Each structure stands twice: as structure tokens, then as C-alpha cells.
Backbone bond lengths (Angstrom), bond angles and torsions (degrees), N, CA, C in turn:
res aa  C-N    CA-C-N  psi(-1)  N-CA   C-N-CA  omega(-1)  CA-C   N-CA-C  phi
1 X - - - 1.464 - - 1.532 109.83 -
2 X 1.323 116.56 142.01 1.463 121.02 174.67 1.528 108.43 -83.47
3 X 1.333 115.20 117.31 1.463 120.85 -174.94 1.522 109.13 -123.05
4 X 1.319 116.80 129.15 1.456 121.92 174.52 1.526 108.32 -103.67
5 X 1.329 116.23 128.53 1.463 122.23 -176.31 1.525 108.80 -114.88
6 X 1.323 117.48 106.74 1.460 119.85 174.99 1.525 108.91 -80.44
7 X 1.317 116.46 144.33 1.456 118.93 -174.92 1.516 112.02 67.32
8 X 1.324 115.40 26.03 1.463 120.02 -174.63 1.506 115.17 -76.73
9 X 1.342 118.36 -1.15 1.461 120.92 173.06 1.520 111.46 -99.12
10 X 1.336 117.14 -0.62 1.459 121.09 179.52 1.519 112.30 -85.52
11 X 1.316 114.78 -173.98 1.465 122.02 -173.63 1.537 112.04 -59.14
12 X 1.316 117.59 -63.85 1.464 120.25 -176.35 1.526 110.40 -75.83
13 X 1.327 117.02 -39.65 1.456 120.18 -178.68 1.519 113.30 -60.69
14 X 1.331 116.96 -39.83 1.470 119.44 -178.43 1.523 111.66 -69.85
15 X 1.327 117.15 -38.33 1.465 120.02 177.00 1.523 109.46 -64.31
16 X 1.327 116.81 -42.62 1.459 120.56 -179.90 1.528 110.84 -65.10
17 X 1.334 117.73 -40.31 1.460 120.20 177.46 1.523 111.39 -59.92
18 X 1.327 116.96 -39.51 1.468 120.69 176.78 1.526 111.04 -61.06
19 X 1.342 116.01 -46.03 1.471 120.38 -178.83 1.529 110.51 -64.10
20 X 1.331 116.78 -40.64 1.461 120.43 178.46 1.529 111.21 -60.85
21 X 1.331 117.11 -44.57 1.467 120.15 -179.81 1.527 111.08 -62.93
22 X 1.324 116.37 -42.15 1.474 119.30 178.84 1.524 111.31 -63.82
23 X 1.335 116.52 -29.35 1.468 120.77 179.02 1.527 112.13 -81.83
24 X 1.338 117.83 -1.10 1.446 121.37 175.19 1.511 115.89 94.19
25 X 1.323 118.33 9.92 1.454 121.36 178.86 1.529 110.65 -81.22
26 X 1.314 116.38 153.07 1.461 123.44 174.25 1.535 107.78 -90.63
27 X 1.326 117.15 113.42 1.463 121.62 -167.84 1.524 110.95 -111.33
28 X 1.329 115.79 131.30 1.462 122.89 169.51 1.512 108.15 -114.58
29 X 1.326 117.06 122.76 1.460 122.14 179.01 1.520 109.09 -97.88
30 X 1.328 115.93 129.47 1.463 122.25 178.07 1.524 107.71 -120.95
31 X 1.339 115.56 120.61 1.462 119.39 -174.56 1.525 108.36 -166.42
32 X 1.317 116.97 148.94 1.467 120.24 174.92 1.518 111.37 -66.15
33 X 1.361 116.61 -20.75 1.467 120.69 -179.17 1.520 112.64 -96.63
34 X 1.328 117.17 -2.16 1.461 120.63 -178.97 1.528 110.01 -85.97
35 X 1.317 115.79 176.18 1.469 120.94 176.53 1.534 107.99 -128.04
36 X 1.341 118.06 113.50 1.473 126.92 3.29 1.526 111.01 -77.99
37 X 1.329 115.38 150.12 1.456 120.84 -179.03 1.524 110.31 -75.12
38 X 1.336 115.62 141.87 1.463 121.73 176.56 1.522 107.81 -132.69
39 X 1.332 116.17 128.15 1.452 121.55 177.55 1.527 107.90 -99.19
40 X 1.329 116.59 110.83 1.458 120.96 -176.47 1.523 113.03 -71.96
41 X 1.336 117.63 -7.98 1.459 119.41 170.89 1.523 111.17 -71.49
42 X 1.316 116.99 -17.08 1.454 123.89 177.80 1.533 108.01 -91.88
43 X 1.338 115.93 105.21 1.463 120.00 -175.43 1.528 111.62 -62.05
44 X 1.330 117.46 -38.32 1.450 120.64 -179.85 1.515 112.55 -65.19
45 X 1.328 116.32 -45.09 1.462 120.19 178.62 1.523 110.94 -64.03
46 X 1.320 116.33 -36.19 1.466 120.50 178.89 1.528 110.17 -64.94
47 X 1.341 117.33 -44.22 1.464 120.20 179.03 1.532 111.12 -62.97
48 X 1.320 116.07 -37.27 1.467 119.44 -179.02 1.521 111.85 -63.31
49 X 1.329 116.61 -45.11 1.461 118.45 -177.59 1.527 110.70 -69.09
50 X 1.331 117.82 -33.68 1.464 119.93 175.85 1.527 110.90 -68.75
51 X 1.332 116.72 -38.03 1.459 119.44 179.47 1.527 111.34 -63.19
52 X 1.340 116.81 -33.79 1.468 120.28 178.27 1.531 111.56 -76.16
53 X 1.321 116.37 -44.40 1.469 120.22 -173.63 1.525 112.56 -80.84
54 X 1.325 117.19 -32.67 1.462 123.61 -176.77 1.527 111.54 43.19
55 X 1.320 117.60 61.37 1.463 120.84 -175.20 1.525 112.91 -71.39
56 X 1.311 114.71 147.24 1.465 120.75 171.76 1.528 110.95 -82.02
57 X 1.334 116.32 -23.36 1.468 121.02 -179.79 1.522 109.40 -146.92
58 X 1.326 115.10 152.54 1.463 122.26 176.78 1.518 109.27 -123.63
59 X 1.329 116.08 134.19 1.462 122.21 167.10 1.517 106.43 -109.86
60 X 1.325 116.61 115.59 1.457 121.03 -171.15 1.535 110.52 -105.04
61 X 1.340 115.53 101.48 1.459 122.62 177.58 1.524 112.50 -103.09
62 X 1.318 117.79 -21.99 1.464 121.44 -168.73 1.525 111.46 -63.13
63 X 1.335 116.50 116.44 1.472 121.23 179.89 1.523 109.30 -176.07
64 X 1.318 116.00 152.93 1.460 120.50 162.55 1.526 106.98 -71.69
65 X 1.342 117.20 142.43 1.474 117.61 -169.13 1.527 115.06 -138.56
66 X 1.333 117.96 22.33 1.456 120.23 -178.24 1.534 110.49 -102.03
67 X 1.318 116.55 116.14 1.462 120.81 -177.99 1.523 111.27 -59.57
68 X 1.327 116.83 -47.81 1.463 120.35 -177.83 1.510 112.34 -61.01
69 X 1.327 116.73 -44.11 1.459 120.04 179.09 1.524 110.52 -62.69
70 X 1.331 116.93 -37.30 1.456 119.47 -178.75 1.520 112.04 -66.72
71 X 1.343 117.05 -27.87 1.462 120.06 176.27 1.528 110.48 -70.02
72 X 1.341 115.94 -32.68 1.465 120.08 -179.86 1.521 112.83 -83.85
73 X 1.327 116.57 -30.26 1.459 121.23 -175.34 1.528 109.29 -135.04
74 X 1.318 118.02 69.12 1.469 119.95 -173.49 1.518 113.91 -61.90
75 X 1.330 118.11 -32.84 1.455 119.44 -177.27 1.527 112.48 -67.73
76 X 1.320 116.94 -29.10 1.465 119.71 176.34 1.525 109.81 -59.79
77 X 1.319 116.00 -38.61 1.461 121.43 -176.77 1.518 111.77 -84.05
78 X 1.333 116.94 -48.71 1.454 120.18 -179.79 1.523 111.49 -70.76
79 X 1.335 116.50 -21.04 1.455 120.54 175.58 1.510 112.03 -88.94
80 X 1.326 117.51 -65.72 1.462 120.52 -170.56 1.528 113.23 -71.70
81 X 1.335 118.31 -44.66 1.466 118.68 179.86 1.525 111.47 -59.45
82 X 1.328 116.34 -43.82 1.460 119.91 -178.00 1.526 110.63 -70.05
83 X 1.322 117.75 -40.84 1.462 120.42 178.77 1.519 111.76 -62.80
84 X 1.322 116.68 -45.16 1.472 120.73 178.25 1.530 110.32 -60.31
85 X 1.326 116.44 -44.14 1.462 119.72 179.21 1.516 112.27 -62.80
86 X 1.329 116.84 -43.17 1.468 120.07 -179.40 1.524 111.69 -67.74
87 X 1.333 116.80 -41.22 1.465 119.09 176.76 1.521 111.14 -59.51
88 X 1.338 115.51 -41.23 1.467 120.47 179.80 1.519 111.03 -66.01
89 X 1.326 117.19 -45.09 1.467 120.79 178.57 1.522 111.89 -59.66
90 X 1.333 116.46 -48.02 1.465 119.90 -177.27 1.520 111.73 -62.98
91 X 1.327 115.97 -42.46 1.462 119.41 179.24 1.528 110.97 -64.80
92 X 1.329 116.64 -38.95 1.459 120.50 178.84 1.525 111.06 -64.61
93 X 1.322 116.91 -43.84 1.458 120.22 179.99 1.527 111.30 -63.85
94 X 1.323 117.17 -37.03 1.464 121.06 -179.01 1.521 112.62 -61.40
95 X 1.340 117.28 -32.25 1.474 119.48 -177.59 1.535 111.91 -101.53
96 X 1.327 117.10 8.64 1.459 120.22 174.76 1.510 115.89 82.85
97 X 1.320 118.07 18.55 1.471 120.95 176.30 1.520 108.68 -61.67
98 X 1.322 116.25 133.79 1.461 119.80 -172.82 1.523 114.03 -107.43
99 X 1.343 116.73 -12.97 1.469 118.01 -176.94 1.522 108.87 -131.73
100 X 1.326 115.57 134.00 1.459 121.57 -176.36 1.531 107.86 -135.56
101 X 1.340 116.49 116.21 1.458 122.21 -179.54 1.520 108.32 -110.56
102 X 1.332 116.00 119.55 1.460 122.12 -176.49 1.516 111.52 -99.24
103 X 1.320 115.76 131.40 1.461 122.13 168.67 1.525 107.41 -75.22
104 X 1.333 116.70 106.09 1.463 121.17 -177.12 1.528 109.64 -113.62
105 X 1.320 117.65 -160.97 1.463 119.74 -167.57 1.523 112.74 -151.60
106 X 1.324 115.77 150.56 1.465 121.46 172.70 1.515 111.92 -72.43
107 X 1.345 117.29 -11.61 1.456 119.90 177.84 1.529 112.08 -66.07
108 X 1.327 117.15 -9.61 1.463 121.61 173.33 1.517 111.91 -60.68
109 X 1.320 117.12 -27.40 1.454 120.51 -170.16 1.522 113.94 -84.69
110 X 1.329 117.94 -8.02 1.461 119.76 178.06 1.515 110.86 53.33
111 X 1.328 116.73 -125.99 1.467 122.01 176.96 1.523 108.05 -95.45
112 X 1.341 118.60 96.28 1.466 120.23 -174.09 1.523 112.36 -68.81
113 X 1.336 115.03 150.09 1.463 120.78 179.22 1.518 111.35 -75.99
114 X 1.331 116.88 -24.49 1.464 119.71 -178.68 1.522 109.26 -148.49
115 X 1.310 114.87 153.05 1.457 122.73 179.55 1.527 107.06 -135.83
116 X 1.352 119.86 134.80 1.453 128.33 2.34 1.528 112.62 -63.24
117 X 1.337 115.49 157.21 1.453 123.02 -172.47 1.532 109.23 -99.03
118 X 1.339 116.47 125.19 1.455 118.54 173.39 1.526 110.09 -106.80
119 X 1.323 116.18 -179.85 1.458 120.53 -171.55 1.528 113.58 -74.79
120 X 1.332 117.60 -8.28 1.465 119.65 176.77 1.529 112.17 -85.10
121 X 1.321 117.44 -5.40 1.465 120.90 178.09 1.531 109.79 -61.01
122 X 1.321 115.81 142.55 1.467 120.46 -179.51 1.524 111.01 -60.72
123 X 1.332 115.35 141.64 1.465 121.24 177.32 1.525 108.32 -84.37
124 X 1.336 114.62 108.12 1.467 121.80 177.14 1.521 106.60 -137.09
125 X 1.333 117.28 81.68 1.466 119.73 -172.23 1.520 113.14 -52.58
126 X 1.345 114.84 138.02 1.454 120.62 -177.12 1.509 113.99 -88.24
127 X 1.337 117.51 2.37 1.463 120.80 -177.88 1.523 108.73 -167.77
128 X 1.334 118.43 166.34 1.469 119.99 172.05 1.529 112.71 -59.00
129 X 1.333 117.26 -32.60 1.465 119.05 174.17 1.528 110.30 -58.77
130 X 1.335 116.93 -49.56 1.457 120.41 178.15 1.520 112.18 -61.02
131 X 1.324 116.67 -39.07 1.464 120.44 179.12 1.529 110.85 -63.71
132 X 1.341 117.36 -38.63 1.466 119.12 178.77 1.523 110.96 -61.91
133 X 1.325 117.18 -37.16 1.467 120.18 178.35 1.525 111.11 -72.12
134 X 1.335 117.46 -36.17 1.462 120.49 178.20 1.527 110.53 -62.41
135 X 1.323 116.68 -42.66 1.465 121.20 177.81 1.525 110.10 -59.44
136 X 1.329 116.36 -47.70 1.465 119.75 -177.19 1.520 111.92 -68.11
137 X 1.325 118.25 -36.64 1.464 119.73 176.45 1.521 110.74 -57.62
138 X 1.336 116.73 -46.71 1.465 120.21 -179.14 1.527 111.15 -62.98
139 X 1.326 116.66 -44.04 1.458 119.59 -175.30 1.527 112.09 -72.04
140 X 1.321 116.98 -35.94 1.467 120.29 178.03 1.524 110.19 -67.65
141 X 1.326 116.96 -40.59 1.467 120.34 177.74 1.530 110.43 -61.51
142 X 1.332 116.61 -41.54 1.463 120.09 179.82 1.521 111.45 -67.51
143 X 1.332 117.35 -37.06 1.463 121.00 -175.06 1.523 113.34 -80.39
144 X 1.338 117.31 -36.63 1.462 120.32 -171.71 1.523 113.78 -111.60
145 X 1.324 117.79 -6.83 1.459 120.61 175.58 1.513 112.99 56.12
146 X 1.332 115.95 -125.02 1.471 120.88 -177.47 1.520 112.43 -67.50
147 X 1.338 117.43 -11.97 1.468 120.20 178.36 1.513 113.68 -90.63
148 X 1.332 117.54 4.82 1.469 121.58 -177.91 1.521 110.67 -97.98
149 X 1.334 115.57 131.27 1.466 122.12 176.10 1.519 108.64 -133.78
150 X 1.327 117.12 134.61 1.466 122.50 173.58 1.519 108.25 -118.13
151 X 1.322 116.48 122.10 1.459 121.78 179.03 1.518 108.15 -103.34
152 X 1.322 115.53 112.04 1.458 122.31 -174.37 1.527 109.47 -93.07
153 X 1.341 114.91 100.15 1.456 120.37 -178.35 1.522 110.59 -72.89
154 X 1.319 113.55 148.45 1.451 118.90 164.45 1.532 105.70 -93.97
155 X 1.311 123.80 -113.06 1.476 120.50 -176.36 1.527 110.96 -109.27
156 X 1.325 116.14 104.07 1.459 120.51 176.87 1.525 109.65 -67.27
157 X 1.328 116.14 139.88 1.467 119.92 -177.56 1.520 109.38 -159.57
158 X 1.337 115.34 173.02 1.451 120.94 175.93 1.516 112.61 85.42
159 X 1.334 115.22 -175.01 1.461 121.36 -176.52 1.517 109.68 -152.67
160 X 1.331 114.78 159.17 1.456 121.10 169.99 1.531 107.45 -97.19
161 X 1.319 116.69 -175.15 1.464 119.21 178.70 1.522 111.64 -61.86
162 X 1.331 116.54 -36.86 1.449 119.30 -173.67 1.512 116.53 -105.75
163 X 1.339 117.93 -13.75 1.463 119.68 -173.15 1.522 111.10 -138.78
164 X 1.339 114.58 140.45 1.451 119.91 179.62 1.513 111.49 -148.35
165 X 1.325 115.27 -171.53 1.465 122.65 -172.54 1.524 110.49 -98.67
166 X 1.329 116.21 123.16 1.464 120.45 -178.10 1.520 109.20 -155.34
167 X 1.339 115.80 73.74 1.460 120.62 -179.53 1.533 110.74 -83.65
168 X 1.331 115.35 159.57 1.463 120.75 176.25 1.525 108.28 -139.21
169 X 1.330 118.13 104.33 1.465 126.31 3.19 1.530 111.09 -79.14
170 X 1.310 115.72 155.52 1.455 121.74 177.87 1.523 109.64 -92.26
171 X 1.332 116.50 132.15 1.467 120.69 178.31 1.520 112.48 -124.42
172 X 1.320 118.48 -7.64 1.452 120.97 -175.66 1.532 111.20 -83.93
173 X 1.319 114.45 143.88 1.465 120.34 -167.57 1.527 113.40 -62.99
174 X 1.315 118.03 -51.44 1.463 119.19 -172.14 1.530 112.16 -62.11
175 X 1.328 120.65 -49.75 1.470 117.64 177.31 1.524 113.32 -63.88
176 X 1.336 118.19 -32.13 1.467 119.34 177.06 1.522 111.07 -64.87
177 X 1.322 116.44 -44.51 1.469 120.34 179.25 1.521 110.47 -61.55
178 X 1.321 116.56 -40.50 1.461 119.87 -178.75 1.526 112.03 -72.70
179 X 1.323 117.61 -28.73 1.468 119.40 173.65 1.528 110.59 -65.21
180 X 1.325 117.00 -34.41 1.476 119.49 175.18 1.528 109.00 -63.37
181 X 1.325 117.42 -44.39 1.465 120.95 179.08 1.520 111.95 -61.11
182 X 1.328 117.12 -31.71 1.466 121.18 178.14 1.523 113.25 -79.28
183 X 1.326 117.40 -10.24 1.452 120.89 -176.24 1.514 114.02 85.75
184 X 1.332 117.39 9.23 1.457 121.08 -179.56 1.524 111.71 -83.05
185 X 1.327 117.23 -20.55 1.463 123.47 175.71 1.525 107.74 -131.79
186 X 1.351 117.82 148.75 1.459 119.15 -177.65 1.524 113.78 -77.12
187 X 1.349 116.86 -26.41 1.465 120.32 -174.00 1.521 109.05 -166.68
188 X 1.329 115.47 165.73 1.453 120.93 174.56 1.525 108.43 -110.77
189 X 1.334 116.34 142.38 1.461 121.55 179.52 1.525 109.95 -94.16
190 X 1.332 115.27 137.82 1.465 121.75 174.39 1.522 106.90 -108.85
191 X 1.327 116.04 112.99 1.459 121.19 -171.11 1.532 110.37 -87.26
192 X 1.320 114.38 82.01 1.456 121.51 178.22 1.510 112.70 98.43
193 X 1.324 115.36 130.79 1.471 121.31 174.88 1.524 111.70 -120.37
194 X 1.344 115.55 15.91 1.459 120.32 -177.25 1.528 112.28 -120.05
195 X 1.337 116.77 25.71 1.453 120.92 176.62 1.538 109.91 -74.08
196 X 1.310 117.16 158.98 1.459 122.22 179.81 1.535 109.20 -82.21
197 X 1.339 114.32 71.01 1.463 122.55 179.08 1.529 107.72 -138.27
198 X 1.318 119.18 166.35 1.467 120.50 -176.49 1.521 114.76 -55.03
199 X 1.349 118.55 -38.58 1.467 118.76 -179.75 1.537 113.16 -112.67
200 X 1.329 116.48 8.53 1.461 120.51 175.75 1.512 115.50 86.32
201 X 1.356 117.48 -5.20 1.467 119.93 177.90 1.531 109.34 -107.78
202 X 1.331 116.28 157.93 1.464 121.69 -175.46 1.532 111.32 -59.92
203 X 1.320 115.22 146.01 1.461 122.71 -179.98 1.530 108.88 -113.96
204 X 1.338 115.51 132.47 1.452 120.99 -179.96 1.526 110.82 -135.58
205 X 1.322 114.47 155.58 1.462 123.81 177.47 1.527 107.08 -97.93
206 X 1.338 117.04 109.81 1.466 122.17 -177.24 1.524 109.74 -95.58
207 X 1.338 115.16 128.60 1.463 120.97 -178.79 1.527 109.41 -122.67
208 X 1.316 115.97 132.62 1.463 120.23 -176.34 1.519 110.56 -67.61
209 X 1.321 115.77 141.27 1.461 121.62 -174.97 1.526 111.75 -60.43
210 X 1.319 118.67 -33.29 1.463 119.51 178.98 1.523 111.40 -70.74
211 X 1.332 117.79 -30.64 1.459 120.66 174.48 1.530 110.98 -68.50
212 X 1.329 116.77 -36.98 1.459 119.70 173.53 1.522 110.59 -61.35
213 X 1.324 116.61 -44.53 1.463 120.49 -179.00 1.526 110.96 -61.07
214 X 1.313 116.85 -42.06 1.464 120.22 178.86 1.527 111.09 -59.91
215 X 1.330 116.94 -39.04 1.459 120.22 179.71 1.522 111.36 -63.46
216 X 1.338 117.38 -37.45 1.456 120.46 178.60 1.525 111.47 -65.63
217 X 1.317 117.03 -39.17 1.458 120.14 179.22 1.530 110.07 -65.02
218 X 1.322 117.65 -42.06 1.463 120.69 176.95 1.525 111.35 -62.59
219 X 1.331 116.70 -38.17 1.468 121.08 -177.06 1.525 112.85 -70.12
220 X 1.319 118.17 -14.71 1.464 120.08 176.38 1.521 112.04 -65.40
221 X 1.313 116.46 -31.01 1.463 121.03 -171.87 1.517 114.26 -108.38
222 X 1.329 117.44 -15.51 1.463 118.98 -173.28 1.523 110.28 -152.34
223 X 1.309 114.54 164.31 1.455 120.10 174.57 1.515 113.34 91.70
224 X 1.314 114.07 153.56 1.459 122.66 177.52 1.516 108.44 -148.79
225 X 1.323 116.68 141.12 1.452 120.39 176.45 1.512 112.07 90.81
226 X 1.341 115.92 -152.80 1.465 121.62 -171.71 1.521 111.67 -102.18
227 X 1.348 114.65 143.74 1.462 121.61 176.67 1.526 109.09 -136.63
228 X 1.320 116.57 133.52 1.459 121.61 171.50 1.520 109.65 -78.79
229 X 1.342 115.36 144.69 1.460 120.95 176.54 1.525 109.18 -126.32
230 X 1.305 115.71 109.48 1.457 122.56 177.15 1.515 108.56 -165.55
231 X 1.318 115.87 175.99 1.463 119.81 -179.46 1.518 112.37 -91.22
232 X 1.348 117.13 -16.35 1.453 120.85 -174.92 1.518 113.29 84.90
233 X 1.323 116.14 7.38 1.470 121.29 179.84 1.529 108.58 -125.95
234 X 1.320 116.92 129.67 1.454 120.59 179.95 1.519 112.30 -101.82
235 X 1.329 116.36 144.86 1.455 122.90 175.67 1.515 108.92 -128.07
236 X 1.326 116.33 138.80 1.460 120.92 -178.55 1.523 110.76 -81.13
237 X 1.328 115.23 164.20 1.466 120.31 175.11 1.527 109.95 -55.91
238 X 1.317 115.81 -43.94 1.467 119.73 179.62 1.525 111.15 -60.14
239 X 1.332 117.69 -41.98 1.463 120.91 179.41 1.528 111.55 -65.31
240 X 1.327 117.50 -36.53 1.468 120.24 177.71 1.525 110.55 -64.95
241 X 1.335 116.33 -44.62 1.471 119.94 178.97 1.526 110.30 -61.45
242 X 1.320 116.60 -42.48 1.472 119.99 -179.91 1.530 110.78 -65.78
243 X 1.333 117.72 -38.92 1.468 120.51 177.31 1.534 110.37 -62.28
244 X 1.322 116.82 -42.66 1.465 120.30 179.24 1.526 111.20 -64.79
245 X 1.316 117.65 -36.84 1.466 120.29 176.44 1.524 111.07 -62.84
246 X 1.336 116.48 -42.36 1.470 120.04 179.22 1.520 110.71 -62.79
247 X 1.324 116.53 -44.95 1.461 121.35 -171.42 1.521 111.80 -75.03
248 X 1.335 116.70 -39.54 1.469 119.73 -175.49 1.516 113.48 -90.74
249 X 1.328 117.65 -22.99 1.451 120.91 -174.64 1.515 113.88 76.36
250 X 1.325 117.58 12.87 1.459 122.29 179.41 1.527 110.33 -103.79
251 X 1.321 116.39 153.96 1.463 120.98 -176.81 1.527 112.08 -70.32
252 X 1.309 119.02 -34.56 1.473 125.44 179.55 1.525 111.16 50.96
253 X 1.331 117.64 78.56 1.469 120.36 177.66 1.527 111.02 -58.90
254 X 1.334 115.98 140.85 1.464 122.36 178.71 1.522 108.65 -127.92
255 X 1.339 115.80 138.82 1.465 120.79 179.59 1.523 108.95 -125.88
256 X 1.314 115.81 151.27 1.456 121.13 179.22 1.528 110.91 -79.30
257 X 1.317 115.71 144.73 1.468 122.19 178.66 1.529 107.87 -142.64
258 X 1.342 117.69 159.78 1.472 120.24 178.90 1.524 111.69 -64.54
259 X 1.313 115.09 157.56 1.459 120.13 173.71 1.526 111.04 -57.96
260 X 1.324 115.65 151.73 1.471 120.89 178.11 1.526 110.01 -101.50
261 X 1.335 117.29 143.24 1.471 119.79 175.05 1.527 110.81 -58.46
262 X 1.323 115.90 136.76 1.459 120.58 177.75 1.508 114.80 92.54
263 X 1.342 118.44 -12.77 1.459 120.71 178.71 1.527 110.99 -74.01
264 X 1.326 115.99 153.01 1.463 123.15 175.57 1.517 108.37 -127.62
265 X 1.333 115.83 158.73 1.466 119.83 -176.68 1.521 111.60 -65.28
266 X 1.347 117.56 -49.81 1.459 121.21 -172.01 1.518 110.71 -141.21
267 X 1.324 116.39 130.78 1.456 122.79 171.98 1.531 107.90 -133.68
268 X 1.323 115.79 107.86 1.464 121.77 179.46 1.522 107.70 -133.32
269 X 1.321 116.54 137.05 1.468 122.06 -173.24 1.519 112.35 -88.67
270 X 1.319 114.60 143.41 1.456 122.47 157.45 1.524 105.01 -100.79
271 X 1.316 117.28 103.80 1.468 122.19 -176.69 1.521 111.66 -104.10
272 X 1.325 117.04 26.69 1.462 119.91 -176.34 1.526 112.21 -67.17
273 X 1.336 117.65 -26.89 1.472 120.02 -178.81 1.527 111.18 -64.35
274 X 1.337 117.61 -47.77 1.462 119.14 -178.87 1.531 111.16 -72.47
275 X 1.300 116.88 -29.47 1.465 119.21 173.80 1.532 110.20 -63.03
276 X 1.326 114.74 -44.84 1.463 120.54 -176.04 1.524 112.18 -72.48
277 X 1.326 117.74 -45.17 1.468 120.85 -172.02 1.519 113.63 -86.37
278 X 1.328 118.22 -34.39 1.470 120.75 -176.23 1.522 113.38 -113.24
279 X 1.329 117.53 -5.61 1.458 120.12 178.88 1.513 114.19 74.09
280 X 1.339 116.30 19.15 1.464 120.30 -179.56 1.524 110.76 -81.77
281 X 1.315 116.52 145.47 1.469 121.55 168.81 1.520 107.96 -154.55
282 X 1.348 117.61 145.98 1.464 119.52 -179.02 1.522 111.77 -69.52
283 X 1.327 115.13 134.47 1.463 120.60 178.84 1.532 111.67 -90.75
284 X 1.341 116.32 -18.96 1.472 120.45 -178.82 1.527 108.01 -127.70
285 X 1.344 117.79 73.38 1.465 119.98 -174.67 1.526 115.16 -85.57
286 X 1.345 118.39 -17.17 1.461 120.38 -173.53 1.533 110.92 -79.02
287 X 1.334 115.46 134.52 1.464 120.22 -179.87 1.521 111.59 -57.98
288 X 1.325 118.45 -45.25 1.464 120.32 -178.30 1.534 111.56 -59.34
289 X 1.337 117.16 -38.13 1.469 120.20 179.46 1.525 110.90 -69.12
290 X 1.331 117.08 -37.70 1.464 120.68 178.24 1.523 110.27 -64.48
291 X 1.333 116.10 -48.18 1.468 120.38 -179.88 1.524 110.44 -64.34
292 X 1.322 116.79 -40.97 1.472 120.01 -179.02 1.530 111.35 -63.19
293 X 1.322 117.65 -37.64 1.466 119.53 179.25 1.524 110.57 -65.36
294 X 1.325 116.56 -40.16 1.460 120.09 177.51 1.528 111.07 -65.82
295 X 1.319 116.55 -39.78 1.466 120.86 -179.84 1.532 111.20 -65.40
296 X 1.329 117.27 -41.26 1.471 119.39 178.33 1.525 110.44 -61.12
297 X 1.327 116.24 -44.92 1.461 119.93 -179.20 1.529 110.98 -64.53
298 X 1.317 117.50 -46.00 1.472 120.80 -179.69 1.520 111.06 -65.15
299 X 1.311 117.66 -33.87 1.465 120.78 -179.38 1.514 112.11 -69.96
300 X 1.324 116.89 -26.05 1.468 120.65 177.19 1.518 112.04 -80.74
């Protein structure tokens, strides 16, 4: 299948592009960091690359994705993320693309009424970032009908042999903790110890990046609508720090910091829908294995 991957030079997009190629798909990567570079904010440039590639399916990863930044600069997210998504949709429709898979987020759920969270939970985005994804989910469903899929990630983490997580600036917990172990940072901040969780720190569902990639490949051929992607098991900030200490052998100093806007106490997925309908299941569900994969990649 001819597959166009927007944001395919980024963390999750690049891993997914690798998996697609190994599965025998013809892959076109579109990204400002790729060669040649393409800026999806430019509608004309976006149409040109679609006209050349004529993809049968699109995996749309390209977006700003930091919750905290979106709270400080909402227009960047509600403007650029939505514009990039719309440009991509329009270009895909013009060349007859029939399947569109959106990289979405658990931040759509805001403050959920129940945990684990399934896809029937009310959509109440917890940030402008989440709102940008909610807008695109609705518009993609309207434009592509049964060919539209939204994969709602919980916390992507880990690394493959060749690719890992290295944002600038970095805001995600696992790479930050491991940078402390490497001596690149003096300490890791724990944003609040008074959350309504067993140890007072935030709880998240961490899913290995290769498991996310596998879900995208399955979604090319089957499924419609929204699917949660997580392991169904939550780990606290404190547990992540302790896992990194075990794996790296470093003390990893941690200091307390105020809560951040947009954070929630607990986000854990009920991913039974994608297990049932697409046959997906995480191959690397253990926190220690996820952290260890990231540590191996960072150490190289």
C-alpha cells in the first residue's frame, strides 16, 4: 500500500515509518525535518507532495504536542495544529486517498468520570492541545467516513534499536529522568506530591513506541472511529523514577515542584476495543522494559 506519513521524521512517526517499510508498504515521509523538507502549513506545498505520492492511506502525526506549552500559547495549537490537519485532509481528498489515521491523544478526556478510560468517556479536552485533536477527529470522521481512524495515545515511551525520544525542549518524564542519570541534568522535578493517587504523584499509562507503531499498521487495513492505546496499567511518577534508578544504577535526585496547569491525577487506558476489533495487544507492557529500552538507546 502507498502510505504517506506526516511528521514521519519525529519520534513516533519515524518508528512507524520503519515498521511500515518492513511490512512491505511504500512509504512517503512528509516533515519539515525530512529531505526534502515540506511545511504542511503551506497548503500549496502540501497538495504538491500528495499529487506526487498519490497515497492510498495517510498516517497523520504532524503536530505540536506539548500540553503545558498549549496552555501558555493556545493559538499556536488551535491555529497551527488545526491548519496542518486541514491542509493534509484536503490534499488527501483531492487525490482520492480513502483511509486517514490520526495520531490523537488521551488529553481529549480532560477530567474523566471513571478510570480506566474507555472510548465512551465524554470528550472534554484538558488543554488547547487536546482541543486541537478533538477538532481534527470530528473533521476527519466527517470527511473520510468509514476510512477514518483516531488512535488516542496515552503516554508514548521507550525506544527501538535505532530510534528514541529526544525533544528540544524535553518535557516527558522518562527521557528527563534518564538525562539526570547521564549527568545532563542535575535533578528531575516532581510536579506535585498531593494528587489523589496511592503515593501522591501523578499516575500515567506508559505504552512502548513500537506497540504504538504496530497499532497504526493494523489501522491501515481495518477499524473505524476512535481507539484508546495503552497497557491498562498505571505507574506513578515516583515509580518511574524508582524504575530508572534500578535500571541505570544512578541515584537520580528528585525535587518537589508545584503542579502544572493541565495535569490530571490519573490517566489509564481501557484499550479493550482495539484488542477486540483489531487484534492489537502491547508486546512490551512492563515499565522496566520500557525504561530499559530508552536507556539503551540514550546510552548509545
